[in-house]
C-alpha positions as CSV (number, residue, x, y, z in Angstrom):
1,X,-0.2,23.9,34.9
2,X,-0.5,20.3,34.4
3,X,-0.3,17.2,36.8
4,X,2.4,14.8,36.1
5,X,1.3,11.4,38.5
6,X,3.8,9.8,41.0
7,X,4.5,6.8,42.0
8,X,5.2,7.6,45.4
9,X,5.3,4.4,46.5
10,X,8.6,3.6,45.6
11,X,11.8,4.5,47.0
12,X,12.9,7.7,45.3
13,X,16.7,8.8,44.1
14,X,17.6,12.3,44.1
15,X,19.5,14.4,41.2
16,X,20.7,17.8,40.9
17,X,20.2,19.5,37.5
18,X,23.3,20.5,36.7
19,X,22.9,22.2,33.0
20,X,19.7,23.3,30.8
21,X,19.5,24.0,27.0
22,X,15.5,24.8,25.7
23,X,14.2,21.6,26.9
24,X,16.8,19.2,27.1
25,X,18.2,19.5,30.8
26,X,21.7,17.7,32.3
27,X,20.7,15.7,35.2
28,X,23.8,14.6,38.1
29,X,23.6,11.4,39.9
30,X,25.7,10.2,42.9
31,X,24.1,7.0,42.7
32,X,21.7,4.2,41.0
33,X,21.6,6.3,37.8
34,X,18.2,6.0,35.6
35,X,17.4,3.7,32.7
36,X,16.6,4.6,29.0
37,X,13.0,6.2,29.1
38,X,12.5,6.7,32.6
39,X,10.4,9.7,34.1
40,X,12.3,12.5,36.4
41,X,11.1,15.1,38.1
42,X,12.2,18.0,38.8
43,X,11.6,22.4,39.5
44,X,9.0,23.8,41.2
45,X,6.4,22.1,42.9
46,X,7.8,19.2,40.8
47,X,6.0,20.0,38.4
48,X,8.6,19.6,35.2
49,X,9.2,16.3,33.5
50,X,11.9,15.1,31.6
51,X,13.0,11.7,30.6
52,X,16.0,10.0,30.3
53,X,17.3,9.8,26.6
54,X,21.0,9.1,27.2
55,X,23.6,8.1,29.6
56,X,26.1,10.2,29.3
57,X,28.1,8.5,31.6
58,X,28.1,6.3,35.0
59,X,26.7,9.7,37.1
60,X,25.0,11.9,34.2
61,X,21.6,11.8,32.8
62,X,20.6,13.7,29.5
63,X,17.1,14.0,29.2
64,X,13.9,15.9,27.3
65,X,11.6,18.1,29.0
66,X,7.7,16.8,27.9
67,X,6.7,19.4,30.1
68,X,8.1,24.0,29.9
69,X,11.6,24.5,31.3
70,X,10.7,27.7,32.4
71,X,11.4,27.6,36.4
72,X,14.0,25.8,35.9
73,X,17.5,26.6,37.3
74,X,21.0,24.4,37.6
75,X,20.8,23.3,41.2
76,X,17.2,22.3,41.6
77,X,16.4,18.7,43.1
78,X,15.9,16.1,40.7
79,X,14.1,13.5,41.7
80,X,12.8,9.4,40.4
81,X,11.3,6.8,41.6
82,X,12.2,4.5,38.4
83,X,8.9,4.5,36.8
84,X,8.1,5.4,32.9
85,X,5.7,8.6,31.7
86,X,1.9,5.6,32.1
87,X,-1.3,7.2,30.8
88,X,-4.6,5.6,32.3
89,X,-6.3,3.1,31.4
90,X,-10.1,1.7,31.3
91,X,-13.7,2.1,30.3
92,X,-14.0,5.6,31.8
93,X,-12.3,7.3,29.2
94,X,-14.5,6.8,26.6
95,X,-15.6,10.1,25.8
96,X,-13.4,12.3,27.8
97,X,-9.7,14.0,26.4
98,X,-6.5,13.8,27.2
99,X,-2.8,15.2,27.1
100,X,-0.1,13.0,26.7
101,X,0.1,12.7,30.5
102,X,-3.5,11.3,30.8
103,X,-5.0,14.8,32.4
104,X,-8.3,14.9,31.2
105,X,-8.2,18.7,29.5
106,X,-12.1,18.6,28.9
107,X,-12.7,20.1,31.9
108,X,-15.4,17.7,33.1
109,X,-15.1,16.2,36.1
110,X,-12.3,14.3,37.4
111,X,-11.8,10.6,37.0
112,X,-12.1,8.1,39.4
113,X,-8.3,6.5,40.4
114,X,-7.2,3.7,37.2
115,X,-4.7,1.3,36.6
116,X,-2.1,2.6,34.9
117,X,0.5,1.1,31.9
118,X,3.9,2.1,30.5
119,X,3.3,4.1,27.4
120,X,6.8,2.2,26.0
121,X,5.8,-1.3,24.8
122,X,6.6,-3.8,22.3
123,X,4.8,-5.1,19.1
124,X,3.0,-7.8,20.0
125,X,5.1,-11.3,18.6
126,X,4.0,-12.2,16.1
127,X,2.7,-15.6,17.0
128,X,0.2,-13.5,18.6
129,X,-1.1,-11.8,15.3
130,X,-3.3,-12.1,13.0
131,X,-2.3,-14.2,9.6
132,X,-5.8,-13.6,8.1
133,X,-6.7,-10.4,6.0
134,X,-9.5,-9.4,6.6
135,X,-11.3,-5.9,5.0
136,X,-12.9,-3.7,7.1
137,X,-15.6,-1.7,6.2
138,X,-16.8,1.0,6.7
139,X,-19.9,1.7,5.1
140,X,-18.4,5.0,2.3
141,X,-19.0,2.9,-0.9
142,X,-15.0,4.6,-2.8
143,X,-13.7,3.5,0.1
144,X,-15.1,-0.1,0.2
145,X,-14.9,-0.7,-3.7
146,X,-11.8,1.4,-4.1
147,X,-9.3,2.0,-1.6
148,X,-10.5,-1.4,0.3
149,X,-8.4,-0.9,3.7
150,X,-7.4,-3.9,5.7
151,X,-8.6,-5.1,9.1
152,X,-5.9,-4.0,11.8
153,X,-3.8,-2.2,8.9
154,X,-2.6,1.4,7.8
155,X,-3.8,3.7,5.7
156,X,-2.6,7.4,5.0
157,X,-5.1,10.1,4.2
158,X,-3.4,12.4,1.5
159,X,-5.3,16.1,1.3
160,X,-4.8,19.8,1.5
161,X,-7.2,22.5,4.0
162,X,-10.7,22.3,2.7
163,X,-11.0,19.3,0.8
164,X,-12.9,17.2,3.8
165,X,-10.2,15.8,5.9
166,X,-11.8,15.8,9.0
167,X,-15.1,15.3,7.3
168,X,-14.0,11.4,6.5
169,X,-12.4,10.6,9.6
170,X,-15.9,12.2,11.7
171,X,-17.8,9.7,9.8
172,X,-15.7,7.1,9.9
173,X,-15.7,7.3,14.2
174,X,-20.2,6.9,13.7
175,X,-19.6,3.8,11.6
176,X,-17.3,2.3,13.8
177,X,-20.2,1.2,16.0
178,X,-22.4,0.7,13.7
179,X,-19.9,-1.6,11.7
180,X,-17.8,-3.7,14.3
181,X,-19.4,-2.3,17.7
182,X,-15.2,-1.0,18.3
183,X,-14.9,2.4,19.8
184,X,-12.0,5.0,18.1
185,X,-9.6,6.5,19.3
186,X,-8.8,9.7,17.9
187,X,-4.6,11.3,18.9
188,X,-3.6,15.0,17.6
189,X,0.5,15.2,17.1
190,X,1.1,19.4,16.5
191,X,-2.6,19.5,16.3
192,X,-3.2,23.8,16.4
193,X,-5.7,24.4,19.8
194,X,-8.4,25.2,17.4
195,X,-7.9,22.5,15.5
196,X,-8.7,20.3,18.2
197,X,-11.4,22.4,20.0
198,X,-13.7,22.1,17.0
199,X,-13.3,18.9,16.4
200,X,-13.9,18.1,19.8
201,X,-16.7,20.1,19.8
202,X,-18.0,18.8,16.1
203,X,-17.6,15.4,17.6
204,X,-20.4,16.6,20.1
205,X,-22.6,17.7,17.8
206,X,-23.0,14.2,16.2
207,X,-23.4,12.6,19.0
208,X,-20.2,10.6,18.6
209,X,-18.5,11.9,21.5
210,X,-19.3,8.8,23.1
211,X,-17.6,5.8,21.6
212,X,-14.6,7.6,21.7
213,X,-11.2,8.8,23.3
214,X,-9.8,11.9,22.4
215,X,-5.6,13.0,23.1
216,X,-3.5,16.0,21.7
217,X,0.0,16.5,21.7
218,X,-0.4,20.7,20.5
219,X,1.5,22.5,18.6
220,X,2.9,24.8,21.8
221,X,3.6,21.8,23.8
222,X,7.6,21.1,23.9
223,X,8.6,18.4,21.4
224,X,9.6,16.0,23.8
225,X,5.5,15.9,24.3
226,X,4.7,16.0,20.8
227,X,7.3,13.3,20.3
228,X,5.8,10.9,22.7
229,X,2.1,11.3,22.6
230,X,1.9,8.9,19.8
231,X,3.0,6.8,21.8
232,X,0.6,7.4,24.7
233,X,-2.8,7.4,22.5
234,X,-1.0,3.7,21.4
235,X,-1.3,2.5,24.4
236,X,-4.7,3.3,25.8
237,X,-5.8,2.0,21.8
238,X,-4.1,-2.1,23.0
239,X,-6.2,-1.5,26.1
240,X,-9.0,-1.4,24.4
241,X,-8.0,-4.5,21.6
242,X,-6.5,-6.7,24.1
243,X,-8.5,-6.1,27.6
244,X,-11.7,-5.6,26.2
245,X,-11.2,-7.5,23.2
246,X,-12.5,-4.3,21.2
247,X,-11.8,-3.7,17.3
248,X,-10.4,-0.1,17.7
249,X,-9.7,2.3,14.8
250,X,-6.9,5.1,15.6
251,X,-7.8,8.5,13.7
252,X,-3.6,10.1,13.4
253,X,-3.4,13.9,12.7
254,X,-0.7,13.9,11.8
255,X,2.6,11.4,11.3
256,X,4.5,13.7,9.9
257,X,4.1,16.1,12.8
258,X,5.4,13.1,15.2
259,X,8.3,12.7,12.6
260,X,9.3,16.4,12.5
261,X,8.7,16.5,16.9
262,X,11.6,13.1,16.8
263,X,13.4,15.6,14.3
264,X,13.8,18.8,17.4
265,X,14.7,16.5,20.2
266,X,17.3,14.8,18.1
267,X,18.8,18.1,16.7
268,X,18.5,19.6,21.0
269,X,20.1,16.1,21.9
270,X,23.0,16.8,20.1
271,X,23.3,14.6,17.3
272,X,24.5,14.4,13.8
273,X,21.1,15.0,11.2
274,X,21.3,12.4,8.5
275,X,20.0,13.3,4.6
276,X,17.4,16.8,4.1
277,X,18.4,17.3,8.0
278,X,16.2,14.8,9.4
279,X,17.0,12.9,13.1
280,X,19.6,9.5,12.3
281,X,17.1,7.4,14.2
282,X,13.7,8.9,11.6
283,X,13.2,4.9,10.2
284,X,13.9,3.0,14.2
285,X,11.8,5.6,15.9
286,X,8.8,6.1,13.2
287,X,8.8,1.8,13.5
288,X,8.3,1.6,17.1
289,X,5.4,3.6,16.4
290,X,4.1,2.0,13.4
291,X,4.4,-1.8,14.1
292,X,2.2,-1.1,17.6
293,X,-0.7,-0.8,14.8
294,X,-1.5,-4.6,14.1
295,X,-4.5,-7.5,14.3
296,X,-3.9,-9.5,16.7
297,X,-6.0,-12.9,18.0
298,X,-8.2,-10.6,20.3
299,X,-8.8,-8.0,18.8
300,X,-7.6,-5.3,16.1
301,X,-6.7,-1.9,15.6
302,X,-7.1,-0.1,11.8
303,X,-4.9,2.9,11.9
304,X,-6.5,6.0,9.6
305,X,-3.2,8.6,9.3
306,X,-3.4,11.8,8.0
307,X,0.0,12.5,6.0
308,X,1.5,16.1,5.1
309,X,3.7,15.0,2.1
310,X,6.7,18.5,2.2
311,X,6.8,20.3,-0.7
312,X,4.6,17.6,-2.7
313,X,7.7,15.4,-3.2
314,X,6.8,12.1,-2.4
315,X,11.1,10.9,-2.4
316,X,11.5,12.8,0.8
317,X,12.6,10.2,4.0
318,X,10.0,11.6,5.8
319,X,7.0,10.4,3.1
320,X,9.2,6.8,2.1
321,X,9.5,5.7,5.3
322,X,5.7,6.3,6.0
323,X,5.1,5.1,3.1
324,X,6.7,1.4,4.0
325,X,3.5,1.7,6.5
326,X,0.8,2.0,4.8
327,X,-1.2,-0.8,3.6
328,X,-4.0,1.8,1.8
329,X,-3.5,4.9,0.7
330,X,-5.9,7.4,0.1
331,X,-5.3,10.5,-2.4
332,X,-8.6,13.9,-2.0
333,X,-9.2,16.0,-4.9
334,X,-9.9,19.1,-4.8
335,X,-10.9,19.4,-8.0
336,X,-14.1,16.7,-7.1
337,X,-14.4,19.3,-3.7
338,X,-14.6,22.4,-6.1
339,X,-17.4,19.9,-8.3
340,X,-19.3,18.9,-5.0
341,X,-18.4,14.9,-5.5
342,X,-18.4,14.3,-1.8
343,X,-16.5,12.4,-0.4
344,X,-13.8,13.9,-2.4
345,X,-11.7,10.6,-3.2
346,X,-9.6,10.7,-6.1
347,X,-10.3,7.3,-7.5
348,X,-7.5,6.5,-10.1
349,X,-4.6,8.3,-7.1
350,X,-5.9,6.3,-4.4
351,X,-4.6,2.7,-4.3
352,X,-4.9,-0.2,-1.6
353,X,-2.7,-3.1,-1.1
354,X,-5.6,-5.3,0.2
355,X,-7.2,-5.3,-4.2
356,X,-6.9,-8.4,-4.6
357,X,-8.2,-11.2,-6.0
358,X,-7.3,-13.4,-3.0
359,X,-8.8,-10.9,-0.8
360,X,-11.7,-9.1,-1.7
361,X,-12.4,-12.0,-4.6
362,X,-12.7,-12.2,-7.8
363,X,-15.3,-10.3,-8.6
364,X,-15.0,-7.4,-6.6
365,X,-11.8,-7.4,-8.4
366,X,-12.7,-7.5,-11.4
367,X,-15.2,-4.5,-11.4
368,X,-12.5,-2.6,-9.6
369,X,-10.8,-3.0,-13.0
370,X,-13.5,-2.1,-15.1
371,X,-14.4,1.0,-12.8
372,X,-11.3,2.2,-13.1
373,X,-10.6,1.8,-16.9
374,X,-13.9,3.3,-17.2
375,X,-12.8,5.7,-15.5
376,X,-9.4,6.1,-16.6
377,X,-11.0,6.7,-20.1
378,X,-13.6,8.8,-19.2
379,X,-10.3,11.4,-17.9
380,X,-8.6,11.1,-21.5
381,X,-12.0,11.4,-23.3
382,X,-12.0,14.9,-21.2
383,X,-10.6,17.3,-23.1
384,X,-12.1,16.1,-26.4
385,X,-14.9,17.0,-24.8
386,X,-13.8,20.4,-23.4
387,X,-12.9,21.5,-27.5
388,X,-15.1,19.8,-29.7
389,X,-18.4,18.4,-28.2
390,X,-20.2,15.0,-26.7
391,X,-21.3,14.8,-30.2
392,X,-18.3,14.7,-32.1
393,X,-17.1,11.3,-30.1
394,X,-17.8,7.6,-31.0
395,X,-21.2,5.9,-29.7
396,X,-18.5,4.1,-27.8
397,X,-17.1,6.4,-26.4
398,X,-20.3,8.0,-25.8
399,X,-21.3,4.9,-23.6
400,X,-18.2,5.1,-21.5
401,X,-18.9,8.8,-21.0
402,X,-22.2,8.1,-19.3
403,X,-20.5,5.0,-17.5
404,X,-18.1,6.8,-15.8
405,X,-20.5,10.3,-14.7
406,X,-22.8,8.0,-13.2
407,X,-20.5,5.8,-11.5
408,X,-18.3,9.2,-10.2
409,X,-21.9,10.6,-8.7
410,X,-22.8,7.0,-7.6
411,X,-19.5,7.4,-5.1
412,X,-21.2,10.2,-3.8
413,X,-23.1,10.1,-0.6
414,X,-24.4,11.7,2.3
415,X,-23.0,11.2,5.3
416,X,-24.0,11.3,9.4
417,X,-22.1,13.6,10.7
418,X,-22.8,16.6,8.3
419,X,-26.8,15.8,8.0
420,X,-27.4,19.3,10.5
421,X,-24.9,21.1,7.9
422,X,-26.3,19.8,4.2
423,X,-30.2,18.6,5.6
424,X,-29.7,15.2,4.0
425,X,-30.8,11.7,5.9
426,X,-26.9,10.1,6.7
427,X,-26.4,6.5,4.6
428,X,-23.8,3.9,5.2
429,X,-23.6,0.9,2.5
430,X,-23.0,-2.6,2.8
431,X,-20.1,-3.3,0.3
432,X,-22.6,-5.4,-1.5
433,X,-24.8,-2.9,-2.5
434,X,-22.4,-0.7,-3.9
435,X,-20.7,-3.8,-5.8
436,X,-24.3,-4.3,-6.9
437,X,-25.6,-0.5,-8.0
438,X,-21.8,0.0,-9.9
439,X,-22.3,-3.1,-11.7
440,X,-25.4,-3.2,-12.9
441,X,-24.1,0.9,-14.4
442,X,-21.3,-0.5,-16.1
443,X,-24.2,-3.1,-17.6
444,X,-25.6,0.3,-19.1
445,X,-28.9,-0.8,-16.9
446,X,-29.0,2.5,-16.3
447,X,-28.7,4.9,-19.3
448,X,-32.2,6.4,-20.4
449,X,-32.0,7.7,-16.1
450,X,-31.0,11.7,-15.4
451,X,-27.0,11.6,-14.3
452,X,-28.4,13.6,-10.9
453,X,-30.6,10.0,-9.6
454,X,-27.1,8.8,-8.8
455,X,-26.2,11.8,-6.8
456,X,-26.2,11.6,-2.9
457,X,-27.7,8.5,-2.8
458,X,-26.6,5.4,-0.4
459,X,-28.1,1.7,-2.7
460,X,-28.5,1.9,-6.2
461,X,-32.3,1.2,-5.7
462,X,-32.6,4.5,-4.0
463,X,-31.2,6.5,-7.3
464,X,-33.8,4.7,-9.1
465,X,-36.6,5.8,-6.7
466,X,-35.1,9.4,-6.5
467,X,-35.8,9.2,-10.4
468,X,-39.0,8.1,-10.2
469,X,-39.6,11.1,-7.8
470,X,-37.8,13.8,-9.9
471,X,-38.0,13.6,-14.1
472,X,-40.2,17.1,-14.1
473,X,-37.8,19.0,-12.1
474,X,-34.9,17.6,-14.9
475,X,-36.9,18.5,-17.7
476,X,-37.4,22.0,-16.3
477,X,-33.6,22.6,-15.4
478,X,-32.5,21.4,-19.0
479,X,-33.8,24.5,-20.8
480,X,-31.9,27.3,-18.4
481,X,-28.9,27.0,-20.1
482,X,-27.8,30.0,-19.6
483,X,-28.1,29.8,-15.9
484,X,-25.8,27.3,-15.2
485,X,-21.7,26.4,-15.0
486,X,-19.9,24.6,-17.8
487,X,-19.6,21.5,-15.9
488,X,-23.9,21.3,-15.8
489,X,-24.3,22.2,-19.5
490,X,-22.5,18.9,-20.1
491,X,-24.0,17.0,-17.7
492,X,-27.5,17.4,-19.5
493,X,-25.7,17.1,-23.2
494,X,-24.7,13.7,-21.7
495,X,-28.2,13.0,-20.6
496,X,-29.8,13.7,-23.9
497,X,-26.8,11.5,-25.8
498,X,-27.7,8.6,-23.7
499,X,-31.6,8.6,-24.1
500,X,-30.3,8.7,-27.7
501,X,-27.7,5.6,-27.2
């Protein structure tokens, strides 16, 4: 059972439980009615925590339980010291895993007594926000070049199961330390227990756990706990930003589950649902969470959020409200993952509000447009290649295909967090090196190099070195067409045509 910390120094106000409907509890107070968001303790050994959501009249409050309500009965005494839900803050949080109350759930050593901070905080005022639009460099070529992230902004990560969301998040946690000397905060909202357990051990193996804090409101917990775990994680992140003056990378999985928990709470509270069954306060609740993620004069919280889109319907209220808060959207493609092009980012479907000449610079902007144009033309030519073959294309189109295929492979790179599985040493690439490589590919400098030389490398110089080391391997592979997949046949055909051009 979760430990719920109380402030025993304050004078307690006593009440009595008068109604219980699932996670919703009504409590009667003779005097001093608790205010909204006050935490009340009741049940056996005061083990049940209830947060006040509404004052029904001058004697009764209605609250949502943050813990299971087994054992709770009408007539039981409830007490409160007037405090709100709070979590511990301090350097000692690093490398640990917490629940919504700030209790450690990783079976590690007990934390020392730490100062605590209320989870209900206001967004930073406009006067304290930074007005500069800066790029958040990740060291991942496909993101830095094609979908530049905003320092202190929100990015959405869209993708199904098995396309590499967790691997991409893990790599960003690793690179956060190298590029920004910052820390990472992982918040699992409505996570499966299995996923949280696997992620914790993966982070430990990859040796990135020491630079991060994890918090989970798991799927088996009451909706009240899942509804508040995002605020609790943000409160810890704000401590590192405002007090330690460090940059924080906040990873949220999944924003839709936060909205879903709010929908459950709203239904239990008896509120009339709005369109498609969502709570009438959806916009306000999401904004209270998202607007706290900001770039201030002391540091920045940059957020990357996994977003589930119900039934792939982008007009769903949950998706619409979430999109309005995002500065970039990264779409992962199952097709690219199937071709082994990792990270499996769909370069044409992903977009960023930072991709303007005023923010990323003229050179980067024009390169980005050229890359998108080349990839889009290749996408259009794929059907012709499949039906008639590469030989039937014009010389100009063949050159476009060659550039596009080399660019696609250049945007793959080995990750530090997958070294133990792939056997390839991880590479972090600076933005300037990535842009230089793309520019040279677009100028046809490497049309004589085999496509495989660009696959899973860091900078363009590594591709040149790889081509020098493995020219014979490439020649040996060509005759064995019967053993290859259709995709690989096309690759070799492209190499031959590139040599002719």
